[in-house]
Legacy VTK file of the C-alpha trace (Angstrom):
# vtk DataFile Version 3.0
C-alpha trace
ASCII
DATASET POLYDATA
POINTS 442 float
92.826 95.287 125.659
95.797 92.748 123.808
98.328 94.304 121.376
100.830 92.353 119.426
103.617 93.351 117.030
104.679 92.079 113.371
107.931 91.694 113.260
109.410 94.872 112.321
106.173 96.213 111.828
103.196 98.320 113.711
102.038 97.158 117.336
98.513 96.619 116.853
96.155 97.303 119.790
92.790 96.802 120.735
90.083 98.659 123.837
86.460 98.324 124.163
84.306 101.031 125.348
81.265 100.106 126.345
78.350 100.351 129.155
78.234 96.204 130.254
74.989 96.361 132.035
71.398 96.366 130.957
68.816 95.606 132.566
66.429 92.044 133.484
64.707 90.696 130.126
67.600 92.930 128.298
69.830 91.625 125.134
70.986 93.927 122.899
74.749 95.128 123.683
76.394 98.470 122.101
80.153 98.668 121.475
83.256 101.047 120.491
85.830 99.070 119.570
89.064 101.313 119.034
91.508 99.557 117.669
95.235 101.076 116.492
98.408 100.722 114.992
101.076 101.460 116.204
105.543 101.961 115.440
105.135 101.081 112.147
106.230 103.528 109.219
105.200 106.637 108.553
102.005 109.239 110.242
101.886 111.729 108.041
104.342 111.318 106.008
107.385 111.162 108.118
110.627 109.640 106.043
110.229 105.973 106.342
112.970 103.241 107.192
114.244 100.560 105.403
112.518 97.134 104.819
109.562 98.836 104.930
106.773 95.843 102.902
106.695 96.327 98.942
103.478 97.841 97.305
102.804 98.887 94.061
100.566 102.040 92.567
98.686 102.221 89.967
97.130 105.628 89.324
93.746 106.174 86.586
93.815 109.653 85.278
90.418 111.063 83.704
91.124 111.776 79.830
87.543 112.013 78.892
87.194 114.690 76.393
85.617 117.044 79.506
89.087 116.942 80.906
89.585 119.843 78.430
87.395 122.278 79.897
88.399 123.547 81.445
92.904 123.076 79.627
93.202 123.807 83.781
91.641 120.254 84.622
94.078 118.484 82.567
96.844 120.751 83.836
96.363 120.097 86.764
96.127 115.946 86.620
99.509 115.602 84.706
101.035 117.916 87.949
99.303 116.145 90.631
100.208 112.462 88.819
104.098 113.724 88.798
103.873 114.702 92.038
102.565 111.145 93.509
105.285 109.722 91.007
107.246 111.956 93.044
106.142 110.541 96.304
106.637 107.238 95.765
109.786 105.622 97.831
112.577 103.812 95.658
111.733 100.234 94.867
108.117 100.855 94.406
106.182 98.546 91.370
104.224 101.414 89.763
102.184 102.516 86.428
100.170 105.069 84.779
96.615 104.550 82.855
94.929 107.497 80.934
90.855 106.120 80.993
88.324 107.225 78.695
86.103 105.077 77.507
88.602 102.547 76.720
91.900 102.163 79.902
95.486 102.724 78.088
98.565 102.216 79.845
100.910 105.288 79.422
103.647 104.771 81.654
105.023 102.091 81.332
103.343 100.051 78.685
103.619 96.483 77.204
101.321 95.099 80.378
103.959 95.700 83.074
105.228 97.480 86.047
107.900 100.337 86.544
110.634 100.071 89.527
110.121 103.737 90.861
114.177 104.842 90.925
115.003 108.774 89.637
115.582 107.137 85.868
112.077 105.899 86.402
109.956 108.569 87.499
112.123 111.177 85.272
110.551 108.673 82.534
106.461 108.135 83.509
106.483 112.920 83.708
107.624 112.658 80.245
104.833 110.405 79.702
102.842 112.795 81.197
102.957 115.292 78.708
101.687 113.658 75.807
98.473 112.998 78.206
95.432 114.567 75.638
92.248 114.518 76.760
88.929 112.873 74.003
86.761 110.132 74.238
83.956 109.013 77.237
84.303 107.453 80.556
83.885 104.045 81.226
85.343 103.169 84.907
84.967 99.660 85.441
88.512 99.526 82.261
90.823 101.993 84.145
89.745 99.739 87.723
90.178 96.079 85.832
93.903 96.641 83.453
94.875 98.542 87.889
93.712 95.441 88.618
95.724 92.791 86.133
98.923 95.303 86.050
98.357 95.700 89.849
97.884 91.235 90.430
101.116 90.832 88.262
103.401 92.009 90.872
104.580 90.441 93.980
103.780 92.519 96.384
102.681 92.921 99.980
100.909 96.229 99.658
98.657 96.937 96.682
97.116 100.489 95.919
94.914 102.701 93.218
94.622 105.963 92.693
92.059 107.156 90.511
90.922 110.582 89.331
87.741 111.248 87.382
85.825 115.189 86.802
82.538 113.645 84.934
80.030 110.673 85.091
80.634 107.167 84.487
78.031 107.674 80.673
80.060 105.057 78.300
79.134 101.556 80.688
76.094 101.151 82.382
76.113 100.575 86.258
76.022 97.463 86.628
79.389 97.170 84.523
80.832 99.511 86.992
79.645 97.326 90.315
80.944 94.116 88.849
84.227 95.733 87.719
83.907 96.311 92.211
82.375 93.101 93.609
86.356 92.168 90.966
88.344 93.878 92.356
87.174 93.910 95.966
90.304 92.832 98.101
92.756 92.621 95.510
93.926 96.702 96.144
92.822 99.471 97.608
91.878 102.800 95.807
91.067 106.086 96.585
88.914 108.217 94.616
88.627 112.058 94.172
86.343 114.045 91.842
87.255 117.177 90.299
85.006 120.405 89.389
81.485 120.004 89.688
80.654 117.918 87.092
80.805 114.204 88.615
78.394 111.755 90.628
78.505 111.953 94.301
77.084 109.063 94.645
79.486 107.164 91.914
83.067 107.891 92.842
82.157 107.371 96.849
80.462 104.151 95.827
84.311 103.539 94.674
85.910 104.223 97.145
84.176 103.066 99.921
83.664 99.238 97.515
87.878 99.480 97.665
88.712 100.559 101.091
90.027 103.681 100.089
89.418 107.245 100.934
87.089 109.774 98.538
87.029 113.589 97.909
86.366 116.115 95.820
88.922 118.791 94.960
86.438 121.006 93.304
89.792 123.647 92.188
92.331 121.760 89.764
95.075 124.297 91.210
94.121 121.699 94.686
94.955 118.472 92.709
98.434 118.161 93.040
98.855 118.753 97.093
95.812 116.839 97.201
97.415 113.888 95.520
100.867 114.041 97.694
99.289 113.861 99.933
96.970 110.723 99.284
100.973 109.068 97.967
102.400 109.391 101.165
99.340 107.960 102.838
99.814 104.770 100.979
103.908 104.762 101.567
103.110 104.430 104.794
100.981 101.440 104.888
102.600 98.606 106.878
99.480 95.610 106.100
97.461 94.635 103.684
94.130 92.719 103.402
93.382 92.911 107.976
90.339 91.940 108.716
88.587 92.371 112.240
87.592 88.933 113.174
83.604 88.696 115.107
83.243 85.910 117.728
79.369 86.305 119.354
78.141 83.377 121.524
75.282 80.416 120.418
72.273 82.454 120.430
73.416 85.383 119.612
72.730 87.468 116.543
75.086 90.974 114.864
72.841 93.589 113.858
75.538 95.390 112.829
79.305 96.574 111.943
80.736 99.831 110.910
84.166 102.165 110.951
82.196 104.999 112.969
86.548 107.222 113.135
87.990 108.499 110.288
84.834 107.934 108.773
81.378 106.123 109.174
81.234 102.367 106.571
79.079 100.192 106.974
80.835 96.412 106.793
77.706 94.441 107.929
77.382 93.131 104.527
80.979 92.230 104.012
81.647 89.788 106.423
83.063 86.058 105.269
82.523 83.060 107.401
85.273 82.098 109.989
84.639 79.224 111.892
81.590 78.762 114.232
80.077 81.755 115.165
82.850 83.865 113.635
82.820 86.121 110.758
85.684 88.400 109.008
84.739 91.518 108.289
87.863 93.801 105.518
89.559 97.014 106.781
92.424 97.477 104.039
95.897 98.668 104.612
97.409 100.043 107.919
99.628 102.107 108.496
100.319 104.133 111.594
97.017 104.806 111.783
94.034 104.422 114.490
89.637 103.566 113.712
86.591 103.600 115.373
84.625 100.308 115.158
80.624 99.503 116.408
79.257 96.545 116.708
75.880 96.221 118.149
74.893 92.229 119.158
71.577 91.162 120.057
72.461 87.769 122.900
69.464 85.667 124.779
68.527 87.210 128.075
69.749 85.693 131.240
69.344 86.120 134.943
70.205 89.061 136.438
73.950 88.685 138.107
74.644 86.771 135.701
77.612 88.104 132.878
78.035 87.204 129.252
81.340 86.930 126.744
78.681 88.651 124.036
81.317 89.614 121.665
85.412 88.516 120.989
87.103 90.633 118.333
90.531 90.291 117.231
92.952 91.325 113.937
93.990 88.854 111.060
94.953 88.913 107.767
94.108 85.970 105.972
97.317 84.292 104.599
96.742 82.647 100.621
97.036 80.001 101.677
93.761 79.827 103.262
94.789 80.542 106.350
95.304 82.924 108.484
98.206 84.920 110.493
96.497 86.386 113.678
97.802 89.480 115.046
97.622 88.867 118.404
95.332 92.364 119.751
91.943 91.078 120.632
88.781 92.870 123.417
85.719 91.908 125.277
82.238 93.052 124.848
80.650 91.929 127.730
76.765 90.979 128.817
76.003 92.087 132.372
72.392 91.377 133.536
71.322 94.151 137.053
69.002 95.136 138.380
70.090 98.310 139.094
68.463 101.575 137.788
71.083 103.861 136.889
73.848 101.238 135.692
72.002 99.990 133.019
69.879 102.923 132.018
73.428 104.823 131.820
75.198 104.995 127.732
78.552 104.577 126.761
79.577 108.078 125.938
81.835 106.043 123.030
79.122 104.348 121.946
76.857 107.845 121.639
78.880 110.322 120.370
79.317 107.900 117.805
75.093 106.602 116.807
74.999 110.941 116.845
77.721 110.633 113.920
76.180 107.721 111.772
73.543 109.869 111.684
74.887 112.446 110.933
75.998 111.103 107.631
72.742 109.759 107.218
70.888 113.135 107.894
73.228 114.870 105.537
72.599 112.953 102.639
68.595 112.530 102.952
68.623 116.407 103.282
71.080 116.976 100.620
68.531 114.300 98.287
65.965 115.978 99.663
66.797 119.444 98.384
67.776 117.520 94.908
63.939 116.431 94.490
62.142 119.740 95.118
61.466 119.047 98.864
62.845 121.048 100.341
60.699 121.476 103.360
62.155 117.840 104.411
65.616 119.154 103.635
65.241 122.059 105.668
64.014 119.701 108.658
67.228 116.449 107.892
69.858 119.882 107.565
68.428 121.029 110.751
68.995 117.817 112.667
72.999 117.633 111.377
73.472 120.944 112.492
71.962 120.189 115.424
74.096 117.079 115.708
77.048 118.518 114.630
77.115 121.342 116.750
77.021 118.188 120.080
79.439 116.851 118.875
81.491 119.161 118.445
82.316 118.684 114.805
83.154 121.874 112.761
84.122 121.119 110.007
80.841 119.587 109.031
78.621 123.026 110.885
80.983 124.564 107.916
79.918 122.816 105.350
76.304 122.947 106.688
76.753 126.331 107.094
78.094 126.981 102.649
74.073 125.210 102.319
72.028 126.444 104.879
71.710 129.797 107.525
71.934 128.730 110.574
69.718 130.354 112.999
70.312 128.336 115.853
72.820 125.081 115.658
71.212 124.101 119.091
68.237 123.297 117.984
68.353 123.042 114.563
66.879 125.836 113.909
68.143 126.580 109.550
66.807 127.754 106.345
67.498 125.909 103.074
69.974 129.429 100.656
68.270 130.366 97.633
71.360 130.595 96.009
73.782 127.579 97.164
76.975 126.989 94.530
77.453 123.175 93.036
81.316 122.268 95.080
79.343 123.855 98.800
76.300 121.304 97.926
79.034 118.498 96.511
82.016 118.807 98.899
79.498 118.791 101.831
77.829 115.326 100.250
81.125 113.647 99.509
82.597 114.840 103.262
79.155 113.781 104.727
80.697 110.721 106.194
83.875 112.427 107.451
83.535 112.150 112.060
85.438 113.437 114.845
86.756 111.490 116.726
84.887 111.067 121.086
86.995 113.616 122.866
88.132 111.182 126.175
LINES 1 443
442 0 1 2 3 4 5 6 7 8 9 10 11 12 13 14 15 16 17 18 19 20 21 22 23 24 25 26 27 28 29 30 31 32 33 34 35 36 37 38 39 40 41 42 43 44 45 46 47 48 49 50 51 52 53 54 55 56 57 58 59 60 61 62 63 64 65 66 67 68 69 70 71 72 73 74 75 76 77 78 79 80 81 82 83 84 85 86 87 88 89 90 91 92 93 94 95 96 97 98 99 100 101 102 103 104 105 106 107 108 109 110 111 112 113 114 115 116 117 118 119 120 121 122 123 124 125 126 127 128 129 130 131 132 133 134 135 136 137 138 139 140 141 142 143 144 145 146 147 148 149 150 151 152 153 154 155 156 157 158 159 160 161 162 163 164 165 166 167 168 169 170 171 172 173 174 175 176 177 178 179 180 181 182 183 184 185 186 187 188 189 190 191 192 193 194 195 196 197 198 199 200 201 202 203 204 205 206 207 208 209 210 211 212 213 214 215 216 217 218 219 220 221 222 223 224 225 226 227 228 229 230 231 232 233 234 235 236 237 238 239 240 241 242 243 244 245 246 247 248 249 250 251 252 253 254 255 256 257 258 259 260 261 262 263 264 265 266 267 268 269 270 271 272 273 274 275 276 277 278 279 280 281 282 283 284 285 286 287 288 289 290 291 292 293 294 295 296 297 298 299 300 301 302 303 304 305 306 307 308 309 310 311 312 313 314 315 316 317 318 319 320 321 322 323 324 325 326 327 328 329 330 331 332 333 334 335 336 337 338 339 340 341 342 343 344 345 346 347 348 349 350 351 352 353 354 355 356 357 358 359 360 361 362 363 364 365 366 367 368 369 370 371 372 373 374 375 376 377 378 379 380 381 382 383 384 385 386 387 388 389 390 391 392 393 394 395 396 397 398 399 400 401 402 403 404 405 406 407 408 409 410 411 412 413 414 415 416 417 418 419 420 421 422 423 424 425 426 427 428 429 430 431 432 433 434 435 436 437 438 439 440 441
């Protein structure tokens, strides 16, 4: 394990958990890499010391016609945005965007950002009172305006918060995809769906592409607390654009790189080449926090007693001039060939745990899709497996959500019956939160 402290910022450390022993002829190496940032500013909204990095935030509020049905949605959105504005620390640049089939600057206007202080917060809250519902939904236009406003600010951290209550009906999926591709790496974005008329895959896709979080707020009354928490987390970020740099030796192939905690996020296809046999995988912004990644590498088999470095993991921050700032922390993944059967067949508890958590996320998604398609036998089998995995790993939150969609007969064997009546909110909550994992018990 190596660690590094950025001047006046958090200290990064990397720990590797694996079983490095392979049988004769073995070539697959799996490791869990834990990256931890400590000693920065905040954890859970604590007070922030002076000298924090500069930040800009754009809040995008759905103002389409459906936000008036019921009126509590628009009211909840106004209150939530006001609560988020109250949580901004002084000096943060910010803007509020009203989103319909077009994007409008609600505050401050004129293609610029306001600087948070007592006066601008009050002005922004006054402007929110004028928000009214009417029009369609084209989320790509909201994101492009947010990108334009955020990129004009000379700041370290750029973040968006997006709230929608409906489907993206006024632009094509290809248009939204092109927008997400254009915005990826330029700012991070948390996405929230309020009520139950929005599309889970759309909202989670936005958060995934922009390295933020996604969640459902089924009851508009919960929006203000959720927006406050999101903004506290955003204000606690210290370092933007951190990439996981993975080097592998000649002849080795990286099978995949996945974030596995606090949520499952496959980063494999986001690789950008970084010199000979190295690639960078984006992880977004960091505050005081810890995340786990699963690396799987195929190495050329070697003789018994041989040992090799299968991968080297480091943390870098790309700079505007094309160079990188190395955050110093480094982890090594090893491969050792042995004829000791007990050593080579033992599975690392960390690898086993997160392989199960990734499968849990996958079978929930498959089960919900099959249920929607009317394949109730297939759905029962998948969701039964999900109950079994959640039970075995101690993922109590997911187990609770599953119990609202299936009747659990025997959790250990995954014996379940589909409930005949499931509320839309319960099914959407399970789908939206399916990728949330529990850390391995140390």
